[in-house]
mmCIF entry with sequence, helices, sheets and N, C-alpha, C, O atoms, coordinates in Angstrom:
data_MODEL
# 
_entry.id   MODEL 
# 
_entity.id                         1 
_entity.type                       polymer 
_entity.pdbx_number_of_molecules   1 
# 
_entity_poly.entity_id                      1 
_entity_poly.type                           'polypeptide(L)' 
_entity_poly.nstd_linkage                   no 
_entity_poly.nstd_monomer                   no 
_entity_poly.pdbx_seq_one_letter_code       MVLEHASGTIDVLVEYSTEGGFTLEAAGLLRTARKLAEGRVFVPRSVWIP 
_entity_poly.pdbx_seq_one_letter_code_can   MVLEHASGTIDVLVEYSTEGGFTLEAAGLLRTARKLAEGRVFVPRSVWIP 
_entity_poly.pdbx_strand_id                 A 
# 
loop_
_entity_poly_seq.entity_id 
_entity_poly_seq.num 
_entity_poly_seq.mon_id 
_entity_poly_seq.hetero 
1 1  MET n 
1 2  VAL n 
1 3  LEU n 
1 4  GLU n 
1 5  HIS n 
1 6  ALA n 
1 7  SER n 
1 8  GLY n 
1 9  THR n 
1 10 ILE n 
1 11 ASP n 
1 12 VAL n 
1 13 LEU n 
1 14 VAL n 
1 15 GLU n 
1 16 TYR n 
1 17 SER n 
1 18 THR n 
1 19 GLU n 
1 20 GLY n 
1 21 GLY n 
1 22 PHE n 
1 23 THR n 
1 24 LEU n 
1 25 GLU n 
1 26 ALA n 
1 27 ALA n 
1 28 GLY n 
1 29 LEU n 
1 30 LEU n 
1 31 ARG n 
1 32 THR n 
1 33 ALA n 
1 34 ARG n 
1 35 LYS n 
1 36 LEU n 
1 37 ALA n 
1 38 GLU n 
1 39 GLY n 
1 40 ARG n 
1 41 VAL n 
1 42 PHE n 
1 43 VAL n 
1 44 PRO n 
1 45 ARG n 
1 46 SER n 
1 47 VAL n 
1 48 TRP n 
1 49 ILE n 
1 50 PRO n 
# 
_struct_asym.id          A 
_struct_asym.entity_id   1 
# 
_struct_conf.conf_type_id            HELX_P 
_struct_conf.id                      HELX_P1 
_struct_conf.pdbx_PDB_helix_id       AA1 
_struct_conf.beg_label_comp_id       ARG 
_struct_conf.beg_label_asym_id       A 
_struct_conf.beg_label_seq_id        45 
_struct_conf.pdbx_beg_PDB_ins_code   ? 
_struct_conf.end_label_comp_id       TRP 
_struct_conf.end_label_asym_id       A 
_struct_conf.end_label_seq_id        48 
_struct_conf.pdbx_end_PDB_ins_code   ? 
_struct_conf.beg_auth_comp_id        ARG 
_struct_conf.beg_auth_asym_id        A 
_struct_conf.beg_auth_seq_id         45 
_struct_conf.end_auth_comp_id        TRP 
_struct_conf.end_auth_asym_id        A 
_struct_conf.end_auth_seq_id         48 
_struct_conf.pdbx_PDB_helix_class    1 
_struct_conf.details                 ? 
_struct_conf.pdbx_PDB_helix_length   4 
# 
_struct_conf_type.id          HELX_P 
_struct_conf_type.criteria    ? 
_struct_conf_type.reference   ? 
# 
_struct_sheet.id               AA1 
_struct_sheet.type             ? 
_struct_sheet.number_strands   3 
_struct_sheet.details          ? 
# 
loop_
_struct_sheet_order.sheet_id 
_struct_sheet_order.range_id_1 
_struct_sheet_order.range_id_2 
_struct_sheet_order.offset 
_struct_sheet_order.sense 
AA1 1 2 ? anti-parallel 
AA1 2 3 ? anti-parallel 
# 
loop_
_struct_sheet_range.sheet_id 
_struct_sheet_range.id 
_struct_sheet_range.beg_label_comp_id 
_struct_sheet_range.beg_label_asym_id 
_struct_sheet_range.beg_label_seq_id 
_struct_sheet_range.pdbx_beg_PDB_ins_code 
_struct_sheet_range.end_label_comp_id 
_struct_sheet_range.end_label_asym_id 
_struct_sheet_range.end_label_seq_id 
_struct_sheet_range.pdbx_end_PDB_ins_code 
_struct_sheet_range.beg_auth_comp_id 
_struct_sheet_range.beg_auth_asym_id 
_struct_sheet_range.beg_auth_seq_id 
_struct_sheet_range.end_auth_comp_id 
_struct_sheet_range.end_auth_asym_id 
_struct_sheet_range.end_auth_seq_id 
AA1 1 VAL A 2  ? HIS A 5  ? VAL A 2  HIS A 5  
AA1 2 GLY A 8  ? SER A 17 ? GLY A 8  SER A 17 
AA1 3 THR A 23 ? LEU A 29 ? THR A 23 LEU A 29 
# 
loop_
_atom_site.group_PDB 
_atom_site.id 
_atom_site.type_symbol 
_atom_site.label_atom_id 
_atom_site.label_alt_id 
_atom_site.label_comp_id 
_atom_site.label_asym_id 
_atom_site.label_entity_id 
_atom_site.label_seq_id 
_atom_site.pdbx_PDB_ins_code 
_atom_site.Cartn_x 
_atom_site.Cartn_y 
_atom_site.Cartn_z 
_atom_site.occupancy 
_atom_site.B_iso_or_equiv 
_atom_site.pdbx_formal_charge 
_atom_site.auth_seq_id 
_atom_site.auth_comp_id 
_atom_site.auth_asym_id 
_atom_site.auth_atom_id 
_atom_site.pdbx_PDB_model_num 
ATOM 1   N N  . MET A 1 1  ? 0.849   -1.148  0.000  1.00 0.00 ? 1  MET A N  1 
ATOM 2   C CA . MET A 1 1  ? 0.000   0.000   0.000  1.00 0.00 ? 1  MET A CA 1 
ATOM 3   C C  . MET A 1 1  ? 0.905   1.223   0.000  1.00 0.00 ? 1  MET A C  1 
ATOM 4   O O  . MET A 1 1  ? 1.944   1.229   0.660  1.00 0.00 ? 1  MET A O  1 
ATOM 5   N N  . VAL A 1 2  ? 0.517   2.257   -0.735 1.00 0.00 ? 2  VAL A N  1 
ATOM 6   C CA . VAL A 1 2  ? 1.274   3.503   -0.792 1.00 0.00 ? 2  VAL A CA 1 
ATOM 7   C C  . VAL A 1 2  ? 0.405   4.618   -0.222 1.00 0.00 ? 2  VAL A C  1 
ATOM 8   O O  . VAL A 1 2  ? -0.719  4.832   -0.676 1.00 0.00 ? 2  VAL A O  1 
ATOM 9   N N  . LEU A 1 3  ? 0.932   5.327   0.775  1.00 0.00 ? 3  LEU A N  1 
ATOM 10  C CA . LEU A 1 3  ? 0.232   6.472   1.343  1.00 0.00 ? 3  LEU A CA 1 
ATOM 11  C C  . LEU A 1 3  ? 0.870   7.753   0.827  1.00 0.00 ? 3  LEU A C  1 
ATOM 12  O O  . LEU A 1 3  ? 2.095   7.873   0.802  1.00 0.00 ? 3  LEU A O  1 
ATOM 13  N N  . GLU A 1 4  ? 0.056   8.695   0.421  1.00 0.00 ? 4  GLU A N  1 
ATOM 14  C CA . GLU A 1 4  ? 0.562   9.984   -0.032 1.00 0.00 ? 4  GLU A CA 1 
ATOM 15  C C  . GLU A 1 4  ? 0.442   10.995  1.094  1.00 0.00 ? 4  GLU A C  1 
ATOM 16  O O  . GLU A 1 4  ? -0.536  11.001  1.841  1.00 0.00 ? 4  GLU A O  1 
ATOM 17  N N  . HIS A 1 5  ? 1.469   11.865  1.207  1.00 0.00 ? 5  HIS A N  1 
ATOM 18  C CA . HIS A 1 5  ? 1.450   12.922  2.211  1.00 0.00 ? 5  HIS A CA 1 
ATOM 19  C C  . HIS A 1 5  ? 2.078   14.164  1.596  1.00 0.00 ? 5  HIS A C  1 
ATOM 20  O O  . HIS A 1 5  ? 2.498   14.145  0.439  1.00 0.00 ? 5  HIS A O  1 
ATOM 21  N N  . ALA A 1 6  ? 2.144   15.228  2.357  1.00 0.00 ? 6  ALA A N  1 
ATOM 22  C CA . ALA A 1 6  ? 2.609   16.515  1.828  1.00 0.00 ? 6  ALA A CA 1 
ATOM 23  C C  . ALA A 1 6  ? 4.019   16.465  1.253  1.00 0.00 ? 6  ALA A C  1 
ATOM 24  O O  . ALA A 1 6  ? 4.319   17.194  0.308  1.00 0.00 ? 6  ALA A O  1 
ATOM 25  N N  . SER A 1 7  ? 4.897   15.616  1.805  1.00 0.00 ? 7  SER A N  1 
ATOM 26  C CA . SER A 1 7  ? 6.284   15.540  1.337  1.00 0.00 ? 7  SER A CA 1 
ATOM 27  C C  . SER A 1 7  ? 6.496   14.485  0.263  1.00 0.00 ? 7  SER A C  1 
ATOM 28  O O  . SER A 1 7  ? 7.607   14.365  -0.255 1.00 0.00 ? 7  SER A O  1 
ATOM 29  N N  . GLY A 1 8  ? 5.486   13.727  -0.086 1.00 0.00 ? 8  GLY A N  1 
ATOM 30  C CA . GLY A 1 8  ? 5.635   12.687  -1.097 1.00 0.00 ? 8  GLY A CA 1 
ATOM 31  C C  . GLY A 1 8  ? 4.801   11.466  -0.775 1.00 0.00 ? 8  GLY A C  1 
ATOM 32  O O  . GLY A 1 8  ? 3.610   11.573  -0.483 1.00 0.00 ? 8  GLY A O  1 
ATOM 33  N N  . THR A 1 9  ? 5.437   10.296  -0.831 1.00 0.00 ? 9  THR A N  1 
ATOM 34  C CA . THR A 1 9  ? 4.733   9.043   -0.546 1.00 0.00 ? 9  THR A CA 1 
ATOM 35  C C  . THR A 1 9  ? 5.556   8.189   0.402  1.00 0.00 ? 9  THR A C  1 
ATOM 36  O O  . THR A 1 9  ? 6.757   8.402   0.566  1.00 0.00 ? 9  THR A O  1 
ATOM 37  N N  . ILE A 1 10 ? 4.900   7.223   1.023  1.00 0.00 ? 10 ILE A N  1 
ATOM 38  C CA . ILE A 1 10 ? 5.587   6.259   1.879  1.00 0.00 ? 10 ILE A CA 1 
ATOM 39  C C  . ILE A 1 10 ? 4.949   4.894   1.651  1.00 0.00 ? 10 ILE A C  1 
ATOM 40  O O  . ILE A 1 10 ? 3.724   4.770   1.619  1.00 0.00 ? 10 ILE A O  1 
ATOM 41  N N  . ASP A 1 11 ? 5.785   3.870   1.495  1.00 0.00 ? 11 ASP A N  1 
ATOM 42  C CA . ASP A 1 11 ? 5.296   2.509   1.304  1.00 0.00 ? 11 ASP A CA 1 
ATOM 43  C C  . ASP A 1 11 ? 4.974   1.883   2.651  1.00 0.00 ? 11 ASP A C  1 
ATOM 44  O O  . ASP A 1 11 ? 5.765   1.975   3.590  1.00 0.00 ? 11 ASP A O  1 
ATOM 45  N N  . VAL A 1 12 ? 3.822   1.250   2.746  1.00 0.00 ? 12 VAL A N  1 
ATOM 46  C CA . VAL A 1 12 ? 3.380   0.598   3.971  1.00 0.00 ? 12 VAL A CA 1 
ATOM 47  C C  . VAL A 1 12 ? 3.097   -0.864  3.659  1.00 0.00 ? 12 VAL A C  1 
ATOM 48  O O  . VAL A 1 12 ? 2.386   -1.172  2.702  1.00 0.00 ? 12 VAL A O  1 
ATOM 49  N N  . LEU A 1 13 ? 3.650   -1.763  4.462  1.00 0.00 ? 13 LEU A N  1 
ATOM 50  C CA . LEU A 1 13 ? 3.378   -3.193  4.313  1.00 0.00 ? 13 LEU A CA 1 
ATOM 51  C C  . LEU A 1 13 ? 2.201   -3.557  5.210  1.00 0.00 ? 13 LEU A C  1 
ATOM 52  O O  . LEU A 1 13 ? 2.168   -3.187  6.384  1.00 0.00 ? 13 LEU A O  1 
ATOM 53  N N  . VAL A 1 14 ? 1.238   -4.283  4.654  1.00 0.00 ? 14 VAL A N  1 
ATOM 54  C CA . VAL A 1 14 ? 0.053   -4.660  5.419  1.00 0.00 ? 14 VAL A CA 1 
ATOM 55  C C  . VAL A 1 14 ? -0.232  -6.142  5.189  1.00 0.00 ? 14 VAL A C  1 
ATOM 56  O O  . VAL A 1 14 ? -0.314  -6.590  4.045  1.00 0.00 ? 14 VAL A O  1 
ATOM 57  N N  . GLU A 1 15 ? -0.383  -6.898  6.269  1.00 0.00 ? 15 GLU A N  1 
ATOM 58  C CA . GLU A 1 15 ? -0.817  -8.297  6.203  1.00 0.00 ? 15 GLU A CA 1 
ATOM 59  C C  . GLU A 1 15 ? -2.181  -8.381  6.856  1.00 0.00 ? 15 GLU A C  1 
ATOM 60  O O  . GLU A 1 15 ? -2.385  -7.886  7.964  1.00 0.00 ? 15 GLU A O  1 
ATOM 61  N N  . TYR A 1 16 ? -3.116  -9.014  6.156  1.00 0.00 ? 16 TYR A N  1 
ATOM 62  C CA . TYR A 1 16 ? -4.462  -9.119  6.706  1.00 0.00 ? 16 TYR A CA 1 
ATOM 63  C C  . TYR A 1 16 ? -5.117  -10.422 6.273  1.00 0.00 ? 16 TYR A C  1 
ATOM 64  O O  . TYR A 1 16 ? -4.645  -11.098 5.359  1.00 0.00 ? 16 TYR A O  1 
ATOM 65  N N  . SER A 1 17 ? -6.204  -10.762 6.940  1.00 0.00 ? 17 SER A N  1 
ATOM 66  C CA . SER A 1 17 ? -6.988  -11.953 6.627  1.00 0.00 ? 17 SER A CA 1 
ATOM 67  C C  . SER A 1 17 ? -8.440  -11.534 6.439  1.00 0.00 ? 17 SER A C  1 
ATOM 68  O O  . SER A 1 17 ? -8.931  -10.644 7.133  1.00 0.00 ? 17 SER A O  1 
ATOM 69  N N  . THR A 1 18 ? -9.129  -12.183 5.492  1.00 0.00 ? 18 THR A N  1 
ATOM 70  C CA . THR A 1 18 ? -10.549 -11.883 5.276  1.00 0.00 ? 18 THR A CA 1 
ATOM 71  C C  . THR A 1 18 ? -11.438 -13.067 5.634  1.00 0.00 ? 18 THR A C  1 
ATOM 72  O O  . THR A 1 18 ? -12.635 -13.064 5.348  1.00 0.00 ? 18 THR A O  1 
ATOM 73  N N  . GLU A 1 19 ? -10.842 -14.079 6.263  1.00 0.00 ? 19 GLU A N  1 
ATOM 74  C CA . GLU A 1 19 ? -11.636 -15.233 6.688  1.00 0.00 ? 19 GLU A CA 1 
ATOM 75  C C  . GLU A 1 19 ? -12.438 -14.856 7.930  1.00 0.00 ? 19 GLU A C  1 
ATOM 76  O O  . GLU A 1 19 ? -11.856 -14.522 8.962  1.00 0.00 ? 19 GLU A O  1 
ATOM 77  N N  . GLY A 1 20 ? -13.749 -14.904 7.843  1.00 0.00 ? 20 GLY A N  1 
ATOM 78  C CA . GLY A 1 20 ? -14.588 -14.568 8.983  1.00 0.00 ? 20 GLY A CA 1 
ATOM 79  C C  . GLY A 1 20 ? -14.607 -13.083 9.289  1.00 0.00 ? 20 GLY A C  1 
ATOM 80  O O  . GLY A 1 20 ? -14.878 -12.695 10.425 1.00 0.00 ? 20 GLY A O  1 
ATOM 81  N N  . GLY A 1 21 ? -14.325 -12.242 8.301  1.00 0.00 ? 21 GLY A N  1 
ATOM 82  C CA . GLY A 1 21 ? -14.267 -10.795 8.504  1.00 0.00 ? 21 GLY A CA 1 
ATOM 83  C C  . GLY A 1 21 ? -12.863 -10.288 8.221  1.00 0.00 ? 21 GLY A C  1 
ATOM 84  O O  . GLY A 1 21 ? -12.000 -11.049 7.784  1.00 0.00 ? 21 GLY A O  1 
ATOM 85  N N  . PHE A 1 22 ? -12.636 -9.029  8.463  1.00 0.00 ? 22 PHE A N  1 
ATOM 86  C CA . PHE A 1 22 ? -11.332 -8.431  8.213  1.00 0.00 ? 22 PHE A CA 1 
ATOM 87  C C  . PHE A 1 22 ? -10.516 -8.448  9.499  1.00 0.00 ? 22 PHE A C  1 
ATOM 88  O O  . PHE A 1 22 ? -10.963 -7.936  10.526 1.00 0.00 ? 22 PHE A O  1 
ATOM 89  N N  . THR A 1 23 ? -9.319  -9.034  9.448  1.00 0.00 ? 23 THR A N  1 
ATOM 90  C CA . THR A 1 23 ? -8.413  -9.058  10.591 1.00 0.00 ? 23 THR A CA 1 
ATOM 91  C C  . THR A 1 23 ? -7.050  -8.559  10.149 1.00 0.00 ? 23 THR A C  1 
ATOM 92  O O  . THR A 1 23 ? -6.439  -9.116  9.237  1.00 0.00 ? 23 THR A O  1 
ATOM 93  N N  . LEU A 1 24 ? -6.583  -7.514  10.795 1.00 0.00 ? 24 LEU A N  1 
ATOM 94  C CA . LEU A 1 24 ? -5.250  -6.992  10.513 1.00 0.00 ? 24 LEU A CA 1 
ATOM 95  C C  . LEU A 1 24 ? -4.233  -7.856  11.242 1.00 0.00 ? 24 LEU A C  1 
ATOM 96  O O  . LEU A 1 24 ? -4.288  -7.988  12.465 1.00 0.00 ? 24 LEU A O  1 
ATOM 97  N N  . GLU A 1 25 ? -3.306  -8.445  10.495 1.00 0.00 ? 25 GLU A N  1 
ATOM 98  C CA . GLU A 1 25 ? -2.291  -9.325  11.080 1.00 0.00 ? 25 GLU A CA 1 
ATOM 99  C C  . GLU A 1 25 ? -1.014  -8.562  11.436 1.00 0.00 ? 25 GLU A C  1 
ATOM 100 O O  . GLU A 1 25 ? -0.444  -8.774  12.506 1.00 0.00 ? 25 GLU A O  1 
ATOM 101 N N  . ALA A 1 26 ? -0.562  -7.671  10.537 1.00 0.00 ? 26 ALA A N  1 
ATOM 102 C CA . ALA A 1 26 ? 0.675   -6.932  10.778 1.00 0.00 ? 26 ALA A CA 1 
ATOM 103 C C  . ALA A 1 26 ? 0.730   -5.732  9.846  1.00 0.00 ? 26 ALA A C  1 
ATOM 104 O O  . ALA A 1 26 ? 0.074   -5.701  8.804  1.00 0.00 ? 26 ALA A O  1 
ATOM 105 N N  . ALA A 1 27 ? 1.531   -4.737  10.244 1.00 0.00 ? 27 ALA A N  1 
ATOM 106 C CA . ALA A 1 27 ? 1.741   -3.566  9.400  1.00 0.00 ? 27 ALA A CA 1 
ATOM 107 C C  . ALA A 1 27 ? 3.149   -3.031  9.666  1.00 0.00 ? 27 ALA A C  1 
ATOM 108 O O  . ALA A 1 27 ? 3.664   -3.163  10.777 1.00 0.00 ? 27 ALA A O  1 
ATOM 109 N N  . GLY A 1 28 ? 3.763   -2.437  8.665  1.00 0.00 ? 28 GLY A N  1 
ATOM 110 C CA . GLY A 1 28 ? 5.104   -1.899  8.832  1.00 0.00 ? 28 GLY A CA 1 
ATOM 111 C C  . GLY A 1 28 ? 5.418   -0.893  7.748  1.00 0.00 ? 28 GLY A C  1 
ATOM 112 O O  . GLY A 1 28 ? 4.675   -0.754  6.776  1.00 0.00 ? 28 GLY A O  1 
ATOM 113 N N  . LEU A 1 29 ? 6.532   -0.188  7.923  1.00 0.00 ? 29 LEU A N  1 
ATOM 114 C CA . LEU A 1 29 ? 6.956   0.837   6.976  1.00 0.00 ? 29 LEU A CA 1 
ATOM 115 C C  . LEU A 1 29 ? 8.259   0.440   6.310  1.00 0.00 ? 29 LEU A C  1 
ATOM 116 O O  . LEU A 1 29 ? 9.094   -0.237  6.910  1.00 0.00 ? 29 LEU A O  1 
ATOM 117 N N  . LEU A 1 30 ? 8.428   0.863   5.073  1.00 0.00 ? 30 LEU A N  1 
ATOM 118 C CA . LEU A 1 30 ? 9.698   0.700   4.371  1.00 0.00 ? 30 LEU A CA 1 
ATOM 119 C C  . LEU A 1 30 ? 10.383  2.050   4.354  1.00 0.00 ? 30 LEU A C  1 
ATOM 120 O O  . LEU A 1 30 ? 9.779   3.047   3.959  1.00 0.00 ? 30 LEU A O  1 
ATOM 121 N N  . ARG A 1 31 ? 11.637  2.095   4.778  1.00 0.00 ? 31 ARG A N  1 
ATOM 122 C CA . ARG A 1 31 ? 12.386  3.351   4.800  1.00 0.00 ? 31 ARG A CA 1 
ATOM 123 C C  . ARG A 1 31 ? 13.751  3.135   4.176  1.00 0.00 ? 31 ARG A C  1 
ATOM 124 O O  . ARG A 1 31 ? 14.266  2.017   4.138  1.00 0.00 ? 31 ARG A O  1 
ATOM 125 N N  . THR A 1 32 ? 14.322  4.212   3.693  1.00 0.00 ? 32 THR A N  1 
ATOM 126 C CA . THR A 1 32 ? 15.670  4.149   3.160  1.00 0.00 ? 32 THR A CA 1 
ATOM 127 C C  . THR A 1 32 ? 16.612  4.883   4.108  1.00 0.00 ? 32 THR A C  1 
ATOM 128 O O  . THR A 1 32 ? 16.191  5.752   4.871  1.00 0.00 ? 32 THR A O  1 
ATOM 129 N N  . ALA A 1 33 ? 17.877  4.524   4.051  1.00 0.00 ? 33 ALA A N  1 
ATOM 130 C CA . ALA A 1 33 ? 18.867  5.201   4.893  1.00 0.00 ? 33 ALA A CA 1 
ATOM 131 C C  . ALA A 1 33 ? 19.226  6.525   4.248  1.00 0.00 ? 33 ALA A C  1 
ATOM 132 O O  . ALA A 1 33 ? 19.486  6.586   3.046  1.00 0.00 ? 33 ALA A O  1 
ATOM 133 N N  . ARG A 1 34 ? 19.241  7.577   5.038  1.00 0.00 ? 34 ARG A N  1 
ATOM 134 C CA . ARG A 1 34 ? 19.650  8.883   4.532  1.00 0.00 ? 34 ARG A CA 1 
ATOM 135 C C  . ARG A 1 34 ? 20.319  9.657   5.651  1.00 0.00 ? 34 ARG A C  1 
ATOM 136 O O  . ARG A 1 34 ? 20.057  9.415   6.829  1.00 0.00 ? 34 ARG A O  1 
ATOM 137 N N  . LYS A 1 35 ? 21.167  10.568  5.286  1.00 0.00 ? 35 LYS A N  1 
ATOM 138 C CA . LYS A 1 35 ? 21.872  11.363  6.271  1.00 0.00 ? 35 LYS A CA 1 
ATOM 139 C C  . LYS A 1 35 ? 20.869  12.267  6.983  1.00 0.00 ? 35 LYS A C  1 
ATOM 140 O O  . LYS A 1 35 ? 20.113  12.993  6.339  1.00 0.00 ? 35 LYS A O  1 
ATOM 141 N N  . LEU A 1 36 ? 20.867  12.220  8.300  1.00 0.00 ? 36 LEU A N  1 
ATOM 142 C CA . LEU A 1 36 ? 19.954  13.030  9.089  1.00 0.00 ? 36 LEU A CA 1 
ATOM 143 C C  . LEU A 1 36 ? 20.620  14.291  9.628  1.00 0.00 ? 36 LEU A C  1 
ATOM 144 O O  . LEU A 1 36 ? 19.959  15.306  9.845  1.00 0.00 ? 36 LEU A O  1 
ATOM 145 N N  . ALA A 1 37 ? 21.926  14.221  9.841  1.00 0.00 ? 37 ALA A N  1 
ATOM 146 C CA . ALA A 1 37 ? 22.620  15.380  10.402 1.00 0.00 ? 37 ALA A CA 1 
ATOM 147 C C  . ALA A 1 37 ? 24.101  15.304  10.077 1.00 0.00 ? 37 ALA A C  1 
ATOM 148 O O  . ALA A 1 37 ? 24.635  14.235  9.779  1.00 0.00 ? 37 ALA A O  1 
ATOM 149 N N  . GLU A 1 38 ? 24.747  16.444  10.138 1.00 0.00 ? 38 GLU A N  1 
ATOM 150 C CA . GLU A 1 38 ? 26.192  16.529  9.957  1.00 0.00 ? 38 GLU A CA 1 
ATOM 151 C C  . GLU A 1 38 ? 26.683  17.606  10.913 1.00 0.00 ? 38 GLU A C  1 
ATOM 152 O O  . GLU A 1 38 ? 26.023  18.629  11.095 1.00 0.00 ? 38 GLU A O  1 
ATOM 153 N N  . GLY A 1 39 ? 27.818  17.381  11.510 1.00 0.00 ? 39 GLY A N  1 
ATOM 154 C CA . GLY A 1 39 ? 28.302  18.374  12.458 1.00 0.00 ? 39 GLY A CA 1 
ATOM 155 C C  . GLY A 1 39 ? 29.814  18.444  12.515 1.00 0.00 ? 39 GLY A C  1 
ATOM 156 O O  . GLY A 1 39 ? 30.515  17.615  11.934 1.00 0.00 ? 39 GLY A O  1 
ATOM 157 N N  . ARG A 1 40 ? 30.295  19.432  13.215 1.00 0.00 ? 40 ARG A N  1 
ATOM 158 C CA . ARG A 1 40 ? 31.724  19.624  13.418 1.00 0.00 ? 40 ARG A CA 1 
ATOM 159 C C  . ARG A 1 40 ? 31.968  19.877  14.892 1.00 0.00 ? 40 ARG A C  1 
ATOM 160 O O  . ARG A 1 40 ? 31.137  20.466  15.583 1.00 0.00 ? 40 ARG A O  1 
ATOM 161 N N  . VAL A 1 41 ? 33.121  19.422  15.364 1.00 0.00 ? 41 VAL A N  1 
ATOM 162 C CA . VAL A 1 41 ? 33.528  19.657  16.746 1.00 0.00 ? 41 VAL A CA 1 
ATOM 163 C C  . VAL A 1 41 ? 34.788  20.495  16.710 1.00 0.00 ? 41 VAL A C  1 
ATOM 164 O O  . VAL A 1 41 ? 35.774  20.118  16.076 1.00 0.00 ? 41 VAL A O  1 
ATOM 165 N N  . PHE A 1 42 ? 34.760  21.615  17.380 1.00 0.00 ? 42 PHE A N  1 
ATOM 166 C CA . PHE A 1 42 ? 35.924  22.492  17.443 1.00 0.00 ? 42 PHE A CA 1 
ATOM 167 C C  . PHE A 1 42 ? 36.634  22.262  18.768 1.00 0.00 ? 42 PHE A C  1 
ATOM 168 O O  . PHE A 1 42 ? 36.063  22.474  19.838 1.00 0.00 ? 42 PHE A O  1 
ATOM 169 N N  . VAL A 1 43 ? 37.896  21.822  18.683 1.00 0.00 ? 43 VAL A N  1 
ATOM 170 C CA . VAL A 1 43 ? 38.696  21.520  19.868 1.00 0.00 ? 43 VAL A CA 1 
ATOM 171 C C  . VAL A 1 43 ? 39.724  22.639  20.024 1.00 0.00 ? 43 VAL A C  1 
ATOM 172 O O  . VAL A 1 43 ? 40.442  22.951  19.074 1.00 0.00 ? 43 VAL A O  1 
ATOM 173 N N  . PRO A 1 44 ? 39.802  23.244  21.202 1.00 0.00 ? 44 PRO A N  1 
ATOM 174 C CA . PRO A 1 44 ? 40.759  24.329  21.416 1.00 0.00 ? 44 PRO A CA 1 
ATOM 175 C C  . PRO A 1 44 ? 42.198  23.862  21.167 1.00 0.00 ? 44 PRO A C  1 
ATOM 176 O O  . PRO A 1 44 ? 42.553  22.719  21.455 1.00 0.00 ? 44 PRO A O  1 
ATOM 177 N N  . ARG A 1 45 ? 43.007  24.761  20.634 1.00 0.00 ? 45 ARG A N  1 
ATOM 178 C CA . ARG A 1 45 ? 44.413  24.450  20.352 1.00 0.00 ? 45 ARG A CA 1 
ATOM 179 C C  . ARG A 1 45 ? 45.120  23.958  21.610 1.00 0.00 ? 45 ARG A C  1 
ATOM 180 O O  . ARG A 1 45 ? 45.984  23.085  21.528 1.00 0.00 ? 45 ARG A O  1 
ATOM 181 N N  . SER A 1 46 ? 44.764  24.507  22.780 1.00 0.00 ? 46 SER A N  1 
ATOM 182 C CA . SER A 1 46 ? 45.428  24.121  24.041 1.00 0.00 ? 46 SER A CA 1 
ATOM 183 C C  . SER A 1 46 ? 45.273  22.633  24.361 1.00 0.00 ? 46 SER A C  1 
ATOM 184 O O  . SER A 1 46 ? 46.064  22.085  25.129 1.00 0.00 ? 46 SER A O  1 
ATOM 185 N N  . VAL A 1 47 ? 44.286  21.987  23.797 1.00 0.00 ? 47 VAL A N  1 
ATOM 186 C CA . VAL A 1 47 ? 44.109  20.543  24.020 1.00 0.00 ? 47 VAL A CA 1 
ATOM 187 C C  . VAL A 1 47 ? 45.161  19.769  23.240 1.00 0.00 ? 47 VAL A C  1 
ATOM 188 O O  . VAL A 1 47 ? 45.655  18.754  23.731 1.00 0.00 ? 47 VAL A O  1 
ATOM 189 N N  . TRP A 1 48 ? 45.518  20.215  22.047 1.00 0.00 ? 48 TRP A N  1 
ATOM 190 C CA . TRP A 1 48 ? 46.450  19.512  21.186 1.00 0.00 ? 48 TRP A CA 1 
ATOM 191 C C  . TRP A 1 48 ? 47.901  19.906  21.420 1.00 0.00 ? 48 TRP A C  1 
ATOM 192 O O  . TRP A 1 48 ? 48.797  19.073  21.284 1.00 0.00 ? 48 TRP A O  1 
ATOM 193 N N  . ILE A 1 49 ? 48.146  21.175  21.773 1.00 0.00 ? 49 ILE A N  1 
ATOM 194 C CA . ILE A 1 49 ? 49.519  21.652  21.983 1.00 0.00 ? 49 ILE A CA 1 
ATOM 195 C C  . ILE A 1 49 ? 49.659  22.086  23.432 1.00 0.00 ? 49 ILE A C  1 
ATOM 196 O O  . ILE A 1 49 ? 49.090  23.100  23.837 1.00 0.00 ? 49 ILE A O  1 
ATOM 197 N N  . PRO A 1 50 ? 50.426  21.313  24.227 1.00 0.00 ? 50 PRO A N  1 
ATOM 198 C CA . PRO A 1 50 ? 50.542  21.638  25.654 1.00 0.00 ? 50 PRO A CA 1 
ATOM 199 C C  . PRO A 1 50 ? 51.356  22.892  25.900 1.00 0.00 ? 50 PRO A C  1 
ATOM 200 O O  . PRO A 1 50 ? 51.541  23.292  27.050 1.00 0.00 ? 50 PRO A O  1 
# 
């Protein structure tokens, strides 16, 4: 199943049964790895040069 939202779409996995009515068995999301943040650490010169 594909859900649409303001930023695009997201794939959703759905397992269900229709025997004796509708029963939801499981649901999950598919995601890709992407960079969430990047940073730098500034170390004072006095730490490296005594």
